[in-house]
C-alpha positions in Angstrom: 17.2 -16.6 -17.3 17.5 -14.7 -21.3 17.8 -11.3 -21.9 16.0 -9.6 -24.5 18.0 -7.0 -26.6 15.9 -4.2 -26.2 15.9 -5.1 -22.1 17.5 -2.1 -19.6 19.6 -3.2 -16.5 18.6 -2.9 -13.3 21.0 -3.8 -9.9 19.8 -7.4 -9.9 21.7 -7.8 -13.4 25.0 -6.3 -12.2 24.7 -8.7 -8.9 23.9 -11.8 -11.7 26.8 -10.6 -13.6 29.2 -10.2 -10.7 28.0 -14.2 -9.4 28.9 -15.2 -13.4 32.2 -14.0 -13.2 33.2 -15.3 -9.5 31.0 -18.4 -9.9 30.3 -19.5 -13.6 29.3 -22.8 -12.2 26.2 -21.4 -10.2 22.7 -21.2 -11.7 21.7 -17.5 -10.8 17.9 -17.9 -12.6 16.3 -17.8 -9.1 18.4 -15.0 -7.9 17.1 -13.1 -10.7 13.6 -13.2 -9.5 13.6 -13.8 -6.0 16.1 -10.3 -6.2 13.7 -8.4 -7.9 10.8 -9.7 -5.5 12.5 -8.6 -2.4 14.0 -5.3 -4.2 10.2 -4.8 -5.3 8.5 -5.5 -2.2 11.3 -2.9 -0.2 10.6 0.0 -2.5 6.6 -0.5 -2.9 6.5 -1.0 0.9 8.4 2.4 1.3 5.8 4.1 -1.1 2.9 2.8 0.6 4.5 3.6 4.0 4.6 7.4 2.7 0.8 6.9 1.2 -0.5 6.1 4.7 1.8 8.5 6.2 0.0 11.1 4.9 -3.3 9.9 7.0 -1.1 9.7 10.1 -0.7 6.1 9.9 1.6 3.2 9.4 1.4 0.4 7.0 1.3 -1.9 10.1 -1.6 0.1 11.4 -3.1 0.8 8.3 -3.1 -3.3 8.2 -5.0 -3.5 11.4 -7.6 -1.1 10.2 -7.8 -2.8 6.8 -8.4 -6.3 8.5 -11.4 -4.9 10.6 -12.6 -3.0 7.4 -12.4 -6.6 5.3 -14.3 -8.3 8.0 -17.5 -6.8 7.2 -19.9 -5.1 9.8 -19.8 -4.7 12.4 -16.1 -4.5 11.5 -14.9 -6.3 15.0 -12.6 -9.2 15.6 -10.8 -10.4 18.6 -7.1 -9.4 19.3 -6.4 -13.2 18.5 -8.0 -13.1 15.2 -6.3 -9.7 14.1 -3.0 -11.0 15.2 -3.6 -14.6 13.1 -4.6 -12.5 10.1 -1.7 -10.2 10.3 0.9 -13.3 11.5 1.7 -11.0 14.4 2.8 -11.2 18.1 0.1 -10.5 20.5 2.8 -8.2 22.0 3.3 -6.8 18.5 -0.5 -6.4 18.3 -1.2 -4.6 21.4 1.4 -2.1 20.7 -0.5 -1.1 17.3 -3.9 -1.2 19.1 -3.0 1.1 21.8 -1.4 3.6 19.2 -4.9 3.3 17.0 -7.1 3.3 19.8 -5.5 6.8 21.6 -6.0 8.2 18.2 -9.8 7.3 18.2 -9.8 5.1 15.3 -10.9 1.8 16.9 -11.8 0.7 20.4 -11.5 -2.2 22.9 -14.3 -3.6 24.6 -15.6 -6.7 26.4 -16.8 -9.8 24.1 -20.3 -10.1 25.2 -19.8 -14.0 23.8 -16.7 -14.4 26.0 -16.3 -13.1 29.5 -12.5 -13.3 29.1 -12.3 -11.9 25.7 -12.0 -8.4 24.0 -13.4 -7.1 20.6 -11.9 -4.6 18.8 -14.0 -2.4 16.4 -13.2 0.3 14.0 -14.7 3.6 15.0 -16.5 6.0 12.5 -13.5 7.6 12.2 -11.7 5.0 11.7 -13.7 3.7 9.0 -13.5 6.8 7.3 -9.7 7.0 7.2 -9.2 3.3 5.9 -11.8 4.2 3.3 -9.5 7.0 2.6 -6.3 5.7 3.0 -7.0 2.0 0.8 -7.9 4.6 -2.4 -4.4 6.1 -1.8 -2.6 3.1 -1.5 -4.3 1.3 -4.4 -3.5 4.7 -6.3 0.2 4.1 -5.2 0.4 0.6 -6.6 -1.9 1.3 -9.7 0.8 4.1 -10.9 3.7 1.6 -10.5 1.9 -1.1 -12.5 0.9 0.9 -15.1 4.5 0.7 -16.2 3.4 -2.9 -17.5 0.3 -2.3 -18.7 -3.0 -4.1 -17.9 -2.6 -7.6 -19.6 1.2 -7.9 -18.5 0.2 -6.8 -14.9 -2.4 -9.6 -15.1 -0.1 -12.3 -16.3 2.3 -10.9 -13.2 -0.4 -11.2 -10.6 -1.1 -14.7 -12.2 2.6 -16.1 -12.2 3.2 -14.6 -8.7 0.1 -16.4 -7.5 1.3 -19.4 -8.8 4.8 -19.1 -7.3 3.2 -18.2 -3.9 0.9 -21.5 -3.6 3.4 -23.1 -4.9 6.2 -21.9 -2.1 3.3 -22.0 0.8 2.5 -25.6 0.5 
């Protein structure tokens, strides 16, 4: 990647420079992108975890509540539907559902359309909490993106969409 003179250095630059010293034959352009993507994901994941902790939930638990909320009224899905959306094993999902049910944020009940199935539904308390937590999470993300400005953030979103679509094929 080309460096502009005014650019500051980050930890990925140091890694790339080290590789250039010991293996000058390598093209590290991909490392410059994905190293930053991985570090950014970890840093923002930590920030999001702190934002949701103020509501007594983890990021993973937020994801469950948010998936139910996004599903629209009556804010209910099967455990299998939740697992598929969140790319979780049923065992991982069960632990999250147990904790959220104990906290009164969702309830599990028999599925009226499938005698063997369950429905997971947001409670009123869960609905209120996820609506507040999503705002707090978006505030953290918006604050981080403010370093780029709206136009550059939009351009970054477009580039990342293109890359994600290309890698998920």
